[in-house]
C-alpha positions as MATLAB code, in Angstrom:
seq = 'MNPEILIGLNQSIGLMVLLSTSIGVLIGLIVGMIPGLTISTGIIVFLPITFVLPPDVSIALLLGLYVGGMTGGSFSAVLLNIPGTPSASATAIDGYPMASSGNAGRALGIAITASFIGGIVSFLFLFLVAPILAEFALNFRTEDMFSIILFGMTIICSFSAGSLIKGLLSAAIGLAIVTIGQDPVMGTQRFTFGEVNLMAGVHFLTALIGLFAIPQLISHISDQTKLGAVTQSKIKSILPNVSDLKIVKTPIILGSMIGSFLGTLPGAGGPIAAFISYDYAKKISKRPERFGSGTIEGVAAPESANNAVTGGALIPMMTLGIPGDPVTAILIGALIVHGLAPGPLMFLERADFAYGVIFSFFWANIFNFLIALLSLRILVKVLDTPRSILMPSLAVLCVVGSFALRNNFFDVYIMLFFGLIGISMKWLDMPVVPLLLALVLGGQLEENLRVALTGSQGDISIFFTSPISLSFIILSIFSVVWSFRSNRKYKQIIN';
ca = [
      -0.147    0.008    0.152;
       1.054    3.357   -0.749;
       2.847    4.874    2.395;
       0.985    8.112    2.059;
      -2.392    6.345    2.544;
      -1.120    4.728    5.664;
       0.302    8.107    6.911;
      -2.943    9.814    5.888;
      -5.002    6.969    7.693;
      -3.074    7.264   10.716;
      -3.555   11.305   10.693;
      -7.248   10.848   10.537;
      -7.718    8.596   13.722;
      -5.471   10.791   15.703;
      -7.654   11.515   19.025;
      -8.005   15.332   18.609;
      -8.971   14.932   14.762;
     -11.611   11.977   15.701;
     -13.161   14.454   18.491;
     -13.181   17.370   16.124;
     -14.767   15.213   13.812;
     -17.491   14.173   16.026;
     -17.917   17.688   17.294;
     -18.420   19.066   13.730;
     -20.872   16.551   12.953;
     -22.842   17.569   16.014;
     -22.555   21.190   15.369;
     -23.625   20.168   11.547;
     -26.868   18.631   12.477;
     -28.152   21.339   14.514;
     -27.156   23.881   11.736;
     -28.761   21.611    9.153;
     -31.828   21.397   10.852;
     -32.570   25.262   12.002;
     -34.445   26.565    8.630;
     -33.062   29.438    7.344;
     -29.458   28.927    8.927;
     -27.641   27.231    5.747;
     -24.666   24.885    6.122;
     -22.479   27.593    4.439;
     -23.382   29.994    7.130;
     -22.792   27.404   10.028;
     -19.361   26.895    8.680;
     -18.582   30.566    8.338;
     -19.796   31.150   11.715;
     -17.446   28.450   13.104;
     -14.812   28.843   10.932;
     -12.561   31.501   12.928;
     -12.284   28.797   15.710;
     -10.226   26.624   13.006;
      -7.667   29.543   12.978;
      -6.274   28.303   16.336;
      -6.278   25.003   15.467;
      -3.769   22.540   13.621;
      -4.786   21.930    9.778;
      -5.645   18.191   10.079;
      -8.052   19.062   13.276;
      -9.431   22.320   11.519;
     -10.641   20.463    8.352;
     -11.843   17.329   10.204;
     -13.999   19.783   12.018;
     -15.540   21.312    8.920;
     -16.172   18.083    7.239;
     -17.998   16.892   10.201;
     -20.287   20.077   10.065;
     -20.593   19.851    5.974;
     -21.632   16.110    6.665;
     -23.781   16.603    9.455;
     -25.440   19.659    7.904;
     -26.487   17.648    5.019;
     -28.378   15.001    7.419;
     -29.646   17.579    9.969;
     -31.558   19.272    7.096;
     -33.913   15.983    6.646;
     -34.937   16.552   10.506;
     -37.170   19.728    9.962;
     -38.262   18.512    6.411;
     -39.715   15.394    8.117;
     -40.990   16.789   11.460;
     -42.167   20.292   10.288;
     -42.073   20.279    6.605;
     -39.585   23.155    6.597;
     -36.546   21.737    5.046;
     -33.348   22.640    7.020;
     -31.544   22.964    3.721;
     -32.255   23.250    0.186;
     -31.480   19.558   -0.635;
     -33.804   18.336    1.985;
     -36.877   19.871   -0.093;
     -37.188   16.499   -1.890;
     -37.282   14.616    1.682;
     -40.190   16.469    2.706;
     -42.600   15.396   -0.156;
     -42.508   12.092    1.192;
     -41.152   12.380    4.684;
     -43.507   14.935    6.439;
     -46.703   12.624    5.230;
     -45.184    9.933    7.109;
     -44.426   12.021   10.027;
     -48.004   13.197    9.952;
     -49.506    9.590   10.151;
     -47.424    8.631   13.036;
     -44.116    7.200   11.560;
     -41.725   10.064   11.825;
     -39.248    7.713   13.418;
     -39.248    5.424   10.699;
     -38.857    8.106    8.054;
     -36.067    9.841   10.189;
     -34.299    6.401   10.300;
     -34.866    5.776    6.728;
     -33.189    9.456    6.064;
     -30.118    8.794    8.186;
     -29.571    5.424    6.880;
     -29.613    6.559    3.545;
     -27.388    9.601    3.904;
     -24.922    7.137    5.531;
     -24.765    4.784    2.590;
     -24.645    7.580    0.362;
     -21.716    9.380    2.185;
     -19.757    5.889    2.039;
     -20.295    5.256   -1.852;
     -18.996    9.211   -2.250;
     -16.142    8.426    0.039;
     -15.134    5.439   -2.188;
     -15.565    7.623   -5.136;
     -13.329   10.256   -3.626;
     -10.636    7.807   -2.673;
     -10.495    6.208   -6.098;
     -11.192    8.887   -8.380;
      -9.040   12.193   -6.737;
      -5.693   10.671   -6.930;
      -5.785    9.765  -10.459;
      -7.390   13.185  -11.338;
      -4.754   14.899   -9.645;
      -1.777   13.122  -11.186;
      -3.328   13.879  -14.663;
      -3.737   17.783  -13.390;
       0.119   18.089  -12.956;
       0.475   17.972  -16.673;
      -1.715   21.417  -16.663;
      -0.204   24.826  -18.214;
      -1.188   28.034  -17.441;
      -3.488   28.162  -20.180;
      -5.184   24.799  -19.189;
      -5.272   26.189  -15.536;
      -7.521   29.185  -17.238;
      -9.712   27.178  -18.970;
     -10.238   24.647  -15.987;
     -11.024   27.731  -13.806;
     -13.446   28.908  -16.334;
     -15.054   25.786  -16.375;
     -15.511   26.123  -12.532;
     -17.111   29.644  -13.198;
     -19.862   28.003  -14.956;
     -21.351   27.220  -11.683;
     -22.639   30.729  -12.079;
     -25.245   29.561  -14.354;
     -26.799   27.099  -12.298;
     -27.803   29.693   -9.646;
     -28.608   32.407  -12.023;
     -31.092   30.325  -14.715;
     -33.847   32.222  -13.470;
     -32.429   35.876  -14.433;
     -28.904   35.273  -16.257;
     -28.662   39.456  -16.117;
     -28.859   39.286  -12.392;
     -26.381   36.369  -12.081;
     -23.779   37.828  -14.299;
     -24.240   41.201  -12.407;
     -23.290   39.471   -9.237;
     -20.282   37.594  -10.829;
     -19.063   41.125  -12.339;
     -19.428   42.704   -8.788;
     -17.153   40.055   -7.463;
     -14.872   40.268  -10.133;
     -14.398   43.990   -9.602;
     -13.784   43.353   -5.956;
     -11.136   40.766   -6.690;
      -9.132   43.631   -8.487;
      -8.874   45.416   -5.188;
      -5.263   45.320   -3.629;
      -1.942   44.517   -5.450;
      -1.864   43.416   -9.207;
      -1.019   39.784   -9.149;
       1.573   39.834  -11.818;
       3.188   43.297  -11.462;
       2.641   44.165   -7.807;
       1.441   47.225   -7.833;
      -1.516   49.058   -6.120;
      -5.043   49.056   -7.660;
      -8.111   50.533   -6.389;
      -7.043   50.992   -2.684;
      -7.807   54.777   -2.796;
      -4.863   55.199   -0.127;
      -6.288   52.827    2.229;
      -3.145   51.056    3.681;
      -5.451   48.266    4.840;
      -6.845   47.696    1.269;
      -2.953   46.775    0.004;
      -3.492   43.402    0.748;
      -7.048   43.087   -0.866;
     -10.242   42.000    0.504;
      -9.812   38.904    2.563;
     -11.746   36.132    1.161;
     -13.301   35.078    4.293;
     -14.529   38.447    5.542;
     -16.227   38.918    2.739;
     -18.019   35.514    2.850;
     -18.954   36.010    6.569;
     -20.945   39.555    5.470;
     -22.474   37.937    2.271;
     -23.976   34.986    4.044;
     -24.238   35.342    7.572;
     -25.411   38.875    8.185;
     -28.694   38.382    5.659;
     -29.748   35.592    7.575;
     -29.288   36.856   10.915;
     -31.098   40.345   10.210;
     -34.049   38.580    8.560;
     -34.433   36.315   11.714;
     -33.400   38.413   14.696;
     -36.533   40.304   14.967;
     -38.538   36.947   15.213;
     -39.525   36.266   18.790;
     -41.079   33.012   17.776;
     -39.774   29.444   18.111;
     -38.651   27.192   15.309;
     -41.200   24.968   15.768;
     -42.820   22.659   18.113;
     -42.059   18.928   17.943;
     -44.001   16.196   19.348;
     -41.824   13.882   20.921;
     -44.260   10.996   21.025;
     -44.254   10.671   17.090;
     -40.421    9.864   17.273;
     -40.639    6.153   18.505;
     -38.487    3.410   16.780;
     -35.900    4.944   14.554;
     -33.809    1.955   13.278;
     -35.055    0.532    9.936;
     -36.306   -3.008    9.685;
     -34.812   -5.402    7.361;
     -38.085   -5.510    5.179;
     -37.503   -1.674    4.985;
     -33.934   -1.886    3.995;
     -34.958   -4.314    1.172;
     -37.426   -2.072   -0.392;
     -35.012    1.024   -0.340;
     -31.906   -1.016   -1.340;
     -32.300    0.164   -5.172;
     -33.458    3.737   -4.479;
     -30.401    4.299   -1.859;
     -27.867    2.796   -4.589;
     -29.067    4.894   -7.370;
     -29.524    8.444   -5.170;
     -25.604    7.277   -4.096;
     -24.372    7.144   -7.712;
     -26.465   10.003   -9.020;
     -25.137   12.285   -6.196;
     -21.420   11.121   -6.348;
     -21.506   11.959   -9.855;
     -23.419   14.962   -9.899;
     -21.302   16.383   -7.107;
     -18.104   16.606   -9.188;
     -19.768   18.995  -11.721;
     -19.836   22.767  -10.607;
     -22.998   24.230  -10.092;
     -24.951   20.630   -9.896;
     -25.198   20.584   -6.278;
     -27.436   18.867   -3.638;
     -31.110   20.001   -4.611;
     -30.746   18.882   -8.313;
     -29.193   15.737   -7.363;
     -32.015   15.269   -4.542;
     -34.796   15.898   -7.037;
     -33.337   13.810   -9.858;
     -32.714   10.897   -7.388;
     -36.416   11.330   -6.402;
     -37.659   11.259   -9.760;
     -35.766    8.270  -11.390;
     -36.729    6.270   -7.882;
     -40.605    7.064   -8.765;
     -39.796    5.854  -12.450;
     -38.368    2.496  -11.518;
     -40.752    1.930   -8.382;
     -43.431   -0.772   -8.839;
     -45.798    1.552   -6.736;
     -45.006    5.056   -8.287;
     -48.633    6.025   -7.192;
     -47.627    6.379   -3.333;
     -44.924    8.886   -4.121;
     -46.162   11.972   -2.410;
     -48.148   10.397    0.005;
     -45.518    8.985    2.398;
     -43.419    6.199    1.060;
     -39.980    5.446    2.441;
     -38.531    4.966   -1.351;
     -39.022    8.780   -1.671;
     -37.274    9.399    1.365;
     -34.346    7.170    0.926;
     -33.417    8.466   -2.637;
     -33.167   12.209   -2.367;
     -31.275   11.668    1.347;
     -28.827    9.081   -0.187;
     -28.199   11.484   -3.162;
     -27.679   14.736   -1.174;
     -24.968   13.345    1.246;
     -23.150   11.535   -2.032;
     -23.021   14.794   -3.226;
     -20.661   15.746   -0.677;
     -17.868   13.508   -1.696;
     -18.303   14.085   -5.194;
     -17.933   17.923   -4.337;
     -14.577   17.762   -2.905;
     -12.881   15.744   -5.972;
     -12.722   19.170   -8.001;
     -11.794   21.287   -4.751;
      -8.855   18.672   -3.797;
      -7.627   18.051   -7.390;
      -8.081   21.236   -9.294;
      -8.864   23.912   -6.363;
     -12.194   24.158   -8.263;
     -15.039   24.606   -5.669;
     -17.739   21.781   -6.426;
     -20.544   23.763   -4.473;
     -20.527   26.874   -2.157;
     -19.291   25.047    0.939;
     -16.310   23.474   -0.674;
     -15.640   27.273   -1.867;
     -15.292   27.971    1.886;
     -13.113   24.645    2.700;
     -10.822   25.953   -0.152;
     -10.520   29.402    2.055;
      -9.801   27.313    5.237;
      -7.099   25.361    3.427;
      -5.370   28.309    2.085;
      -5.292   30.064    5.589;
      -3.529   27.088    6.708;
      -0.966   27.373    3.951;
      -2.407   24.369    1.912;
      -3.616   25.351   -1.354;
      -5.904   22.558   -2.799;
      -5.048   21.763   -6.446;
      -2.884   18.822   -7.968;
       0.287   19.761   -6.457;
      -1.333   18.772   -3.096;
      -1.364   15.304   -4.148;
       2.528   15.566   -5.073;
       3.640   17.705   -1.902;
       1.419   16.844    0.912;
      -0.218   13.551   -0.069;
      -0.329   12.192    3.262;
      -2.430   15.287    4.141;
      -4.580   15.092    1.189;
      -5.364   11.341    2.345;
      -5.873   12.325    5.839;
      -8.704   14.485    4.610;
     -10.135   11.893    2.628;
     -10.282    9.364    5.599;
     -11.478   12.398    7.682;
     -14.377   12.432    5.368;
     -14.799    8.807    6.050;
     -14.874    8.959    9.602;
     -17.186   11.912    9.261;
     -19.993    9.790    7.813;
     -19.442    7.259   10.541;
     -19.956    9.780   13.109;
     -22.943   11.296   11.491;
     -24.653    7.710   11.402;
     -23.995    7.226   15.195;
     -24.601   10.633   16.750;
     -27.904   11.029   14.324;
     -29.279    7.759   15.493;
     -28.262    8.001   19.286;
     -29.101   11.545   20.142;
     -32.136   12.412   17.369;
     -34.455   12.874   20.244;
     -32.165   15.345   22.137;
     -31.354   17.295   18.972;
     -34.619   17.699   17.551;
     -35.485   19.930   20.721;
     -33.158   22.631   19.190;
     -36.145   23.461   17.109;
     -37.831   24.810   19.916;
     -35.150   27.408   20.203;
     -36.577   31.072   20.124;
     -34.697   32.565   17.077;
     -33.987   36.085   19.390;
     -32.028   34.023   21.282;
     -29.832   31.913   18.692;
     -29.410   34.837   16.131;
     -27.563   37.534   18.443;
     -25.253   34.698   19.710;
     -24.123   34.182   16.161;
     -23.862   37.777   15.379;
     -21.352   38.259   18.200;
     -19.208   35.221   16.917;
     -19.468   36.858   13.412;
     -17.816   39.883   14.450;
     -15.362   37.952   16.530;
     -14.443   35.806   13.599;
     -13.704   38.803   11.379;
     -11.549   40.360   13.810;
      -9.596   37.322   14.552;
      -8.729   36.588   10.877;
      -5.838   39.119   10.854;
      -6.490   40.865   14.313;
      -7.465   44.141   12.559;
     -10.662   45.900   13.598;
     -10.874   46.703    9.651;
     -11.868   44.030    8.743;
     -15.155   44.026   10.984;
     -16.150   46.954    8.750;
     -15.615   44.877    5.570;
     -17.442   42.352    7.008;
     -20.671   44.833    7.879;
     -20.088   46.372    4.267;
     -20.418   42.979    2.494;
     -23.384   42.283    4.835;
     -25.127   45.364    3.598;
     -24.169   44.072   -0.308;
     -25.608   40.481    0.987;
     -28.990   42.188    2.090;
     -29.283   44.499   -0.654;
     -28.849   41.519   -3.162;
     -31.266   39.495   -1.165;
     -33.750   42.547   -1.551;
     -32.905   42.565   -5.323;
     -33.423   38.986   -5.521;
     -29.917   38.622   -6.632;
     -28.143   35.371   -6.592;
     -24.877   35.406   -3.958;
     -23.218   32.407   -5.177;
     -21.784   33.851   -8.439;
     -20.230   36.775   -6.479;
     -18.754   33.969   -4.074;
     -17.113   31.934   -7.174;
     -15.734   35.145   -8.646;
     -14.229   35.951   -5.184;
     -12.728   32.503   -5.144;
     -11.673   32.026   -8.670;
     -11.166   35.675  -10.002;
      -7.833   35.814   -8.991;
      -6.553   32.642  -10.283;
      -8.371   33.537  -13.459;
      -6.649   36.557  -13.781;
      -3.311   35.402  -13.013;
      -3.425   32.339  -15.270;
      -4.793   34.477  -18.107;
      -2.516   37.222  -18.242;
       0.483   34.795  -17.909;
      -0.592   32.549  -20.750;
      -0.963   35.686  -22.995;
       2.155   37.047  -21.781;
       4.093   33.625  -22.744;
       2.237   33.703  -26.200;
       2.808   37.320  -26.696;
      -0.767   38.247  -26.968;
      -1.725   35.231  -29.091;
      -5.509   33.927  -27.941;
      -5.148   30.938  -29.902;
      -2.769   29.163  -27.138;
      -6.239   28.745  -25.504;
      -7.404   26.626  -28.575;
      -4.265   24.865  -29.569;
      -3.677   23.096  -26.280;
      -6.065   19.837  -25.979;
      -6.361   19.963  -22.651;
      -7.573   23.714  -22.757;
      -9.841   23.309  -25.521;
     -11.407   20.239  -23.669;
     -12.247   22.209  -20.804;
     -13.659   25.403  -22.931;
     -16.096   22.709  -24.894;
     -16.833   21.393  -21.131;
     -17.760   25.092  -20.044;
     -20.102   25.572  -22.913;
     -21.423   21.775  -22.272;
     -22.025   23.072  -18.292;
     -23.741   26.090  -19.509;
     -26.329   24.493  -21.495;
     -26.518   21.482  -19.163;
     -27.017   23.783  -16.313;
     -29.934   25.334  -17.986;
     -31.966   21.954  -18.973;
     -31.011   20.674  -15.253;
     -32.760   23.786  -14.026;
     -35.810   23.619  -16.239;
     -36.377   19.974  -15.025;
     -35.851   20.720  -11.372;
     -38.704   23.261  -11.739;
     -40.689   21.060  -13.633;
     -40.377   18.336  -11.039;
     -41.077   20.328   -7.963;
     -44.237   21.964   -9.704;
];
């Protein structure tokens, strides 16, 4: 066996790493089940804590939160018909009717089991595919990297198909913000307006806290009501029986494969994978007429798919430095903070750490299954927490986290400024994800473009004569078309 794999496995079973993973899963389950508090927001709020932790412990915590958040979204979807995450919307279709008929425990047990199997399948997908893709990516030149990053930017279309103009405007704002600071090639100052604190540019994580957390906090902080009353009597036996497992076997396998594949494509994400899996599970079912009225197959298929997306989304993040979804975009920022830039060189220079991350993802799924089953009856009580208590506490963490990033109070002002941008975009119904992608990939896009054009003396044909670059340009075009078609199908399914 490859020695780096053994070192990575040993890294993932360290006491602090396992403890961090389990804590992350617990936090993720709580964050995921609270309607309106997305996984992205949860990771951003708790991200500053990882600055003082070792890299392996930090990433394990965030991976646990990522995996747990996906499963936690199904709790409120089943019990309240209010999906905690967008991916859990499909779970609510059959999960809530089951809870209403007194089978909440059965529905949640199927959801937790399907999430676990989907996560394990995506782990195998990640473990087998990521090293091969990273080795292939070592041959990429600057023009190839530009086309790959361009391909990553096509995620914008998935989040702006409803209004392409608004999506492109959001991305343009992000690209404009990236230009603040020092020129990546020449080193000269740009758009700092004489402000010394802007010479290093706008920190990616500070902007994220403002964009994601502040609008959520403002929209909920004045709400004095509870998130919902959960009748504990509905939750009886949780572990699924053998007959149920036989029924959901095919939907779980189907959802796991669809989720793992779609997770690798920028912009696909959990919601699309969940609804597509639900649709196909209904088509192959012997009793499709029962879908929508409370069938366990309708719970198993989307739940296995949305957790399988997590492992798939980690593949482009770790091998190419391209986020598969908004959460992995934040994970890229966390890795960069610890001096570990994701990409093909990670598997060459720090293969031990890369495999450690992969195995930490495996343990995150194990802990997710165990913690969700053992503490479900206690966890759902979080749904009774008044928002007026929960949201101000998170607001304090946002301020502390922004300051702790560089020990500079100027970053708190930046965070608040981006909070205003996020609130304005929400009011104007503009998607935030295109701006996020522009902040993550804009610098690399510009740097690789300019270096490639400098090397070719301004000849743009270099992007079309390289087979790798041309392939990714074609994939970018295909991704845009595919995103619009998937979005249309997604709308047809939910309608």
